[in-house]
N, C-alpha and C positions, 0 to 999 in steps of 0.2 A: 587648557591643552589648546582646544581651536585655536585659542587667541595667536598664544606661541609659534604653531605653525604656521599662522599666518606671518605674523611679523619674521620670522626668519627666510622664508621664501620670498619676502618683498626685500628684504635686505640682501639677500643671494642675489638677486636682479640685479640689484643698484651695487653690488659689490667689486664689482671691475672697475668702478671708477674711483680713480687715486685723486689725492689731492695735485699731482703733479699734471694731471691732465686737465687742458686748459679747455675753458667753460667757453661756450658761444653767445655772442651778445645777443640779446632779444630782437635787435632789428634785422641781422645775418639770415638770410634765405639761401635757401638750396633747391639750385633745379633739378627736373626730371621728377615730378610728380608722378609721371605715368611707372616709368621706370621703377621708382619705391613700390608704388603699386605691385606691379610685377613682381619687385624681389619679397614683399612681403609674402603675395601670394606663393610663391614657389618655397619660400619659409614653414609657411603653415601648411602646405599639402606636405612637404618632405619629415615636417614633426608627425604630422599626423600619419606616412608610411612607416617611419621609423618605431611610434610608438603601439602599432598595429604589428609590426616584426616583433617588438617586446612583449606584444600579450598574446600572442601566438609562442613565442619562445616558454613563457612562462607557464602557459597551459601544457606544451610538450611534457615541460619540468614538473609539471602538477601531476601528469598523466602516468608519466614516468614512476613518479613517487607512490604514485596509488597501484600501478603493477607492484612493485619492490615490495608494500604493504602487505597484498595480497598473496604474493608468493610467499612472503614470512609466515603469514597468518597461519595460511595451508601449510605449509611447514611445520608449524607448531601444532597444528591441528593432530598432523600426522604423526610427530616424536611423541606427542601427549598423548595421543591414544596407545599406540603401542608402549611407553611406558606400563599408562594402565592397566593395558591386558600382562605385562611382565608382573606387575606387583600383585595383580590378582591370580595368575598362575603361580607365584610363589606360595604366598597364602596358601590357596588351596594341596600345593604339592608337600607345605610342611607338616598337614593337619595329620596329625596322630592317626587318626581312625581309618583317614582314606589310603596313609602307609601302607597300617593291620589289612586293610581290605585289601587292596592290590597285592599286597606282598600272597596273602591266600588264593587270591584269585588266579593270578598266574599258574601258579601248582595245580589249582582245581582246573581251568581250562586243559591242560595238559594231559591231565589223568583222565579225563572225560573226550578225551579223542582229539582236542584244538577246536578250530573254529570258533565258535560261539561256547562253548561245554555245552553242559548237559542242564538237568534240571539246581541239583549245588552252585553253579557258575550262576543262573540265574537268580536264586535266591541272594547271592552273594552282589549282585548287581543290583537288588530292589534295595539292600543295606545301604549299599555303596550312594546311590541316589537319594536314598531316605536323609543321609549322613551329610552329605552335600549341598541338601536343599535349602536350607537356614542360610547357610556362607553364603551360595551364590545369590541368591536373593537378595541379602544385605549387600554384598559387595555392586552385583550388577545393577540394584534396583531400575530396572525398566529401560537398560538403555540394549541398543540393537545387536546384543554378542550369542556367541555358542559355546560351548564347555562339553568337552568329551576326553574320557582316560583310555591311553591306551595302554595295552599288554605288550607291546613290542617292535622292533623296527619296521616290521610288516605293514604296519596301521592302520591294524585290527583293532578295533575302537571297541574298548570293552561295554561301554554303555548302549551304542546303537551300533551293534555286533555287525560288519561288512559282508556280505556273501561272497565268500570267493570267487566263487561260481560267475559272480554277475560282475564284481571287479576285473579280475584277470588277473595276471603275472606280475601288470606292469603297474600298481593300487603302489608298491612303495618307491617306483621312482619318479611318481607324483609328488611324493613329501620327503624330500631331502631333508627338511629341518628334525622331522623324524629319526634319519638317519643318522644327523649331524649328533645330535642330543644324546643318543645310544653308545655310539663313536665316545665321543669327548666326554661324557656325563656331566654336561654346562647347557646350561638353559639357552634357546636359540628364541630368537625374533623375525619374521619377516612375513612377504607378501607372496601367496602360493594360490594356482588354481587348481582346483579337487575334483572330484566328479558331479557334487552336488553341490560346494560351496567354492567361491573364491574372495579373499581377502587376506586381511593381514590375520595373522596368528602370532600367540607368543605358546612356546613348549616349552615346562619343565621338567626334570626327571624327579622321581619317586624314587628317592631310597628305601631299601629296606631296613623294618627296625629292629638294628643288630647291636644293641650296645656293648656286648662282648667281643666280637667280632669284627671279620670285614665286612665294609657294607657292599652293597649289589643294589644297581639300579631294577625295580621292577615294573616301572610302567613308566607311563608320562601323563603329564596333566597339560592338555591344550585348552585355552582361552583365545577366540576369536571375532572377528569385527569385520562388518562391511564400510560401504561409503556415506551410510546414514549418519554415525555420530559426527563425520569428520563436515558434512553436509548440515548438519544442525547446528556446531560450531558456528561456520564461516556465519551461516544466516543471522544469528544470535548475535554475532561482534560485528559483521560488516553489510549483515543484509544480502551476501552473495550466496552462491549456489553453487556445489559441486557435484561432478559426475565423473565414474572411474571407467577408464576405456581400455579393454584388453585385448592383446593383439591375437589377430585372428587362427594366426597356427595354434596355438596355445586354447582360445578357447574351442576352435573344433573339435582339438584332439581330447581335450581332457576332459570338458564338459558332457557330461551324457545329452543327448539330442533333446529328449525330453524334458532335462533340467534346462535348457536354453528355450524351447517352446514354455514351459510353465514361469519361468522368471523374466519373459520376453526380454532376454538377452540374445540382440539384434545386431548386423553390420551395420555401420553408419557411413557415410562417404563412399569412398569407392572400396568399402569392403577390407581396409588394411585392421580396421579395429571393429571390435564388439562393446557393446553399451552395456556394461554390468550394473545392478542396484537398480533401487525404488523407480517407477514410472516418472520422469521427468514432467514438474508441471511449472517449471519456472520460466517465462518469458526469454529471457536472454538465454539461458543455458539451452534452451530446445532452438535457436536462433543457431547458437553458435554449433553445436551441433552437425545442425545441417550444411556448415561452410567447411566441417573439419571433411580434407581431401588428404588422404596420406596420413603422414607425422605432422601433428601440429604443431606452428612454430612457439616459443617460449610466453611469447605476448603478442597481440594484437587487439586492434578497436574495427568496431564495426557499428551498423545501423537497424534495428530492428522495430519494427512496430510505432515509428515516430520517436524512438529512445536510443539513446546510447549508450552502447554495452563495451568494459574491458573484458578480455578473456586472456587467461594465464596457463600453461600447461606446466606440469612437471616428470619430470621419468619416474617410475617407482620400476626397479630389480625386481623378476621374478625368481623365486629361489625354484631352481631345476638342475637338473643333470647336467645341462650342455648349455653355453653362453645362448642370447639374442635379445630380439627387440622387447623392449622392457614396458610393461604398461603405465597407463598416462594417468595423471589424475590433471583433472578440467576443471577451473572454476570460474563463474563469471561474475560479475560484480559492476553495478549502474553507474555512471558518471555522468549523469544528467546534471548534475549540480554544478559541476565541472564547465560541461558544454553551455548552460544557460549562465554563468557567470562570466565566461568568455563572450558569449553573444552582448550581451546588458554591457560588457567593457568597452566592445568596438563600435556599437551603438553610441553608446557614450562618448566615445572619443571622436566619431565621424561628427558626433551633434557640437559637440565643442569647436571641430575644426570650420565647419561651417558658420557656427554662430560669429566665430571670432575672422574668420575671412570676410561676412557680413558688417560687422562693425567696424574692421580695419576701411572697409570700402567706404562706408559711410562717415565715418570721421575724417578721412583724406577731402572727399566732395564736401563736407562742410565747410574744412580749412580752406580747399579751393575756391569754393563760393565767398567765403571773409574776403578772401584776396583779390576776389576778380579774375582769380586766373584760372585755369587749367593746369599750369606747369612750376608751378612757385610753390612752396612749403614752409612754413616759420618749426622752430625749432622747439619745444614743446617744454613743459617746466618739470620733468621729471626730478631734477634734485630739490627744486621746491618741493614736491608730493615726499619724496623721500625723506626730507629732514622733518616736514610733518608729521608722516607717520609715525618716526623717530622719537620725538617730544612727548606724540599724543598715548603713545604704549604704556598701558598699565604696570607692564613687569619691567625691571632694572634692566637697563644694556647699555652696554660700554664696548667703545672699541680702543684698543692698544694697539703698542708698537710687538716687533716679535720679542723684546726684551721685557715686558710686561707693562710698561710704564701708559699712564691712562693718556690717551688723547682727546676723547670725546666721552661724556653720559651724561644720558636723559634727565630729565627729571625724578623720576621714579626709582631711578639709582642713587641719586645724592637723596631722597627721604629714606632711603633704607640705609645704605651705608654713609652716608656722609660725604662731603665734596673730597676729591681727589686732586693731588698737589702733581702737577703735570711735571717733568720731565723728572720726576722720583721713583727709580727703579725699585717697585716692589720685590720680583724673585718669583717665582713658580710657588716655592715653598710658605713663602707668606701669606699666597694667596687660598693656601691650605691644601696643596697638593705634595704628598709626599710617598715613598715605596714604591709598591708595583702601580699603583693610579699614576704617579710621577710621570712613571718610564713608559705607560702606555700612553699618556698625554702626551709627550714630548715625542715618541714614536708616529701617532697621528698626525701631530702637526708638520711633522717634518718632510711625509709623505702628502701633504697637503690636504688631509680629509678633516671631517669632523670629528668631535672626540663631546662622548655624554657621560657625564656620571654625579656623581652628590657630594658635595662638600659641605662642612662645618665651619660656616665663617660669619664672625662677629659684626654685629650690626653697629648702627651710629648710634642706640641709645646703652650700648655697653653688654648687651646680653648676648648669645652664640643660639646660631640657628641652622636646619640645614635646608639647603639648597639645592635645586636640580638645576644643573649647568650645560650650556652647550656651548661648544664654542666650535664658531665657524673662520675657519683660514681665505682671507682675500687675498687675489695675485695680482701683481702690478701687472704691467704691459709685456715684460719680460716674460711671464708664466709665473715666478716665484714669487712665495706666500710676504707679504709684508707687512699686515694687520691681521687683527684677529679681532671677532666682533664676537663678544660675552651676551648670554642671554640666560637668566636667574629666572627661576621661580620657588617660591616660598613651600617647602613641603613641611617644615615641620610641624604643623600643627595637626597634618594628617600622619605621620608615622609616631605620633603623642596618640590619638583617638585608637591608631592600629595597634601600639601597645597595651593601651589600654583593656582591648577588645579581646587582644590576647591572653593578657595575664587573667581575663575574667572566666576566658574558656579553661585555660591552665587550672585554676581551682576549681572551676565546675568538673572539671576531668578527674582532677586529684580526689575529691570528694566522694565521687560516682567510685571510682576503682578501690577507695577505700572500705564501699558496701559491699556486704557478704552478698547480694543481689546485683545479679547483669542488669542494670538495664537497658530498654530497648527501643526504637521509634520508628514505625513507617505508617506513611503518607494512606490514607484511605484507598486512594486510588493505584496505588501501587504495593499491594500487599507482599509483592512477589519479592521486592527489595529492601533493604534495611534503610533507611534515614539515618540511624542515629545505634552507636552501640556502647558500652562503657569498656574500658580497657581490660577492667577483668574480667572478662570471657574467657580471655587467653590462660589466667590461672585456671578459671574453673574448667572451662571445657577444652583446650588446647588449640583454640581459633584465634587468629590476629584481627585486631576489627577492621583494619584495611582490606583483607581478604572477604570478608563478608558482606562490608557495602558494596565493594565492587562486583561481587560475584552474585547475579540473582538466582532465587530459590533455595538461598541455600537453608532455610529452616526446613523446608519437603522433604530435601535430602539427605538430611541428618536424622531425620526418624525414623525411630526404630521399627522396622517392618511390621512388626504386632500389635503397635500404636498408633500408626498412620491414618486408619481410618475414624478412629474417636478424635484423635489429636485434630484433623483437617474439618470434621464436623463441629467441635469446638470452638473453630479460630472463624467461624462465618458470624461476623460481630454484627451482622442484621439479625440475628436469633437470640442476641445477649439480652437477659434482664437488668434494665437499670444501667444498660450499655457497661456494664462491666464482667468479666469473667473470671473461674478459679478452674484451672486443668490441672491434673498430672498425667507424665507421659515421659518417655524416654529419647534420650538425643544419644547419638554416638559420637562418640569422641574420632579423632583424625586417628587413634590406633587402632579402633574396631571394637573400643570397650564403650558398655551402654551406664548414663549416668540420668537417676531418674529427680527429674526437677518439677517443681512446682510453678506454674504461668498464672501469673496475676497479671491481666492485662484491664486497660480501659480507655472507650472510647471519646475521642474528644470533637466536638462541633462547633462550627461556626456559628457566628451570630446569625445566621437564616434555619439553622437547627439540621445543615447538613453534613456527614461525616466529612472531617477532614483527617486528623490522624490519629494512628492508635500507639498509646504509651505505655509498655507493660515491664514485668521484675519476673526475672529468670530466679529461681529458691533451691539451690542443693539440698535434695529432699533424697538423698541414697541413706542417710542415717533413720532419718523418720520412716520409711518403706522397711529396711531392714526391723527396725523394731517392730513394725506393727505385724510383720512373719513373722518375726518371734513371736509375737504376743498370741495369734492366731494359731501359732504351732504348739502354743502351751496349752492354750485350748481345748485343740483337739486331743494333744494327749490328757490332758485332766478327764476329758468326757468321756475316751477310749478306756479309761483307768477306771473310773465309775462305775460306767455301766457295762464293763465286762468283767468283775467280778461276784464272786457269787455271794457274798455276804450283800444284806438286804441294810441297805443305807440310804436315809431322809435326812431333809434338810427343814428345819423351824424356824418360823422368824418372829422374832418378840416385839410385840406391839408396845406405843408408846403409852398405852393405860395397860400393859400388863398381861394382854390376853396372847392367846399363841395361833398361828397359822401357817400349814403346812404349805412350803413352798415348791418343793421338788422332790422325786426318788429314782433311784435307779431299775432297771426289769429286774432283776432278782427279790427286791422290797414287794414289788408288783405280783411276781409268781409265788412266793412265800405266804403275803397277807391276800390275796385275792382282791385288795385294791386297787382301783385303775388308777394310771398316775395321771389322766386328766381330770377326774375327780377328786384326786387327793392335793394337786394344787389350787392352794387359795383356799382350802376349807379350814374350818376349827374341830379341833377333837369330838365336839359335840357334834358335828356335822357329818361325820364317819363312822365313829365310835358309840356302842352302848354308855347311857349316862355312868354306869359302874366304870367301865374300861373308860371312858372320858374323865373321870376323875382321878383315875388312878394314875394316867398319864400324865395329866396337868400338875400332879402334886411331885410326880418325879421331876419336870421338867424345873418349877421352881424352886426344888431344891437344888437341883445344878446350876441354877442364877444365884443363889444364896451361898452357895460353899464358893463357886465362880474357882469351879479348877473340875477335869473329867471325873464321873462316876460311874460305876460300874455296879450291877445288878442284874435278879432274875425275878422275872414277872412271867404270869400266864393270863393270856387275854384271849377271847371268844372274837376269831375273829372270820370272814365268807370261809378261810380256808380250813373253818376246825377250830377246836383250844388247844391250843398249844403252849407249853412253855419256852420263854427265850430266856437267851442271855444278850443282856443291852448294854451301850455304853454312849453316854452322852459328854458332850464338849460343849463348853460355851466358847462365843467368837466374838471380841469387841470388834465396833467401828473405832475410826479416825479418831474419836472423842475420847474415848475409851471405856465406853459403853455397850453390856452386850447386848446384842442385835440379831445372834444367830445360835443355835443352836443344832451341830451335826449330831446325828446318831445313827450309832451302827446295830444292828441286832441278828442274831445268830439263832436259829433255832435249837434248842436241847434234845440231843438224844432219848428217849424214854428208858434206854437200857442204861445211861450214865447214870453215874451215884452223883448226887449233891453237893 
């Protein structure tokens, strides 16, 4: 590509020469060497000035584009965060537990004298806090957000009861969002300045659970946030920082003085605005705040601590009863890269102008010395140099007239396409141009502009290949395009290679998408950002691959709160045995539901043994977890039944050599026989019974196995609890191979008064 650009530049510089231009003979001399030098000097300086102006204009355009991007990003951050607040508030407002509790709370607060209510209201507050804590933890996930539940348009919070004597009668006027929600029955979002908090709030009505009658609003859910999430988003996406400026009149009137002191809400500049938010630790933002005097402009540039900064501000309307000055979002971004690029280009331009002036002066001086005079100069050999450049170029080059007839072609062109017949009009369609591409070509040529495109052209040996083509019009003395330079570059090989690579990627993606496991990779240096994820993740978890690869910390943000600590600890690949791990945890889908997954991962190392990347697979384990849960529940049910019945139950293992050992017994058996469960487990009848009793029970066990069915009988045994008569039932149990491996026994003491 570099050779092509050099050829085009060289041919353009010579393109103004036409066959009708008279050639200067070699012996002709042109007087005025000193005048020529002055003209060249003025020309280079003029070009330098024009180049500097062009660089400066390009710099201004780049700064303006950067400001537009910063404003758009700040606007997106504002809108997306408010949309997120609305989403969270809607989820909470539609929760059946929240609706039920607020419905009871409103009536209870009124019954207990208003204000914060009494003991029952406090109990309902605790119940509400317990109900919403899992939801809020899952939705907020560590973001700087606040949440309140209100019972009426007077802005009394049910979770944090405001003391009316402290807030005063003006409290409702500070919260027009609440008034609007209760008046219209619809959610509202906006920016408000309260007594203790200023920020973006989303308020949603909570309707009473009344399926059989008319609905009514019993309360509201409010979710709010300050500038911190917006500042964090700008910092992660652009390296910028943001601050929130509150109108001074509202900040002093609404916010309590003690809260202003506590949160460092102080006036800036001339005092028209107060700074709200966390402490400013960004050097550019701190410098911009010192420069603010009155209402800040929409955008401006400044220099501070040796750096170049760009600042933008946008108004944020404040919800209040009457109009007034809006709040301001102030964002600052470094433009050192643009400034350094401009400086480098100016230095390069100045160096080039100085070098060109020096070379021109040296050439003219040497020329005058060769002619033994200062005032005469010989015409240079530009045409010969152009011809040599044309012939030696490794790329096909052709000169045609405006009808497409070939006038001149270099050797590379003839080797590629064969000799062209002069005076034979080819036409543009014959050259491969058609449709919209032909219209664009004719439009560009008619205006004397360059045209770039890709054409499939027949080569000399009969095969067709793709070429990148650039056409440069050459004007004659009257300024009308009279010739066309055609420059060709073979790109068929790289197109085929790209197609093969793309086909391989498509086959791999199709194979991985058909797998029941989600395949993922990430670099060991950046574990918070995915390098690759298979397309089937959208089917299994509901997330698109592009969204996960572009967004950092996706995995950590979607972990279930109850599994977060365990999953994060297991994700530390430095502690994996044999560089492998297997863990199970829950991930949250976009709709808020949880999915159990089993995560198999392996750490790959480079040739030096350093961690390089992690390759893993997420397998849907929802059914497995459910089955394990059912098995555990079944086992608990079995134990509760066996250990809760009053009948004595025992289990005997049948050995391969025909001997018998007690495996287990229930508490009722231990109470009735006096034989400890720990002593009985693993013992033979001879170990725990007398010799006569042992022979008796072993004979019964063998009879049960011989008959292969349940048997019932009465027996008298001398046990630690005394000599008693028992009604016993033995049932043989087979294993998977059909052999009798266990005998289950149930023994019930016989009442002495019961007849046989």
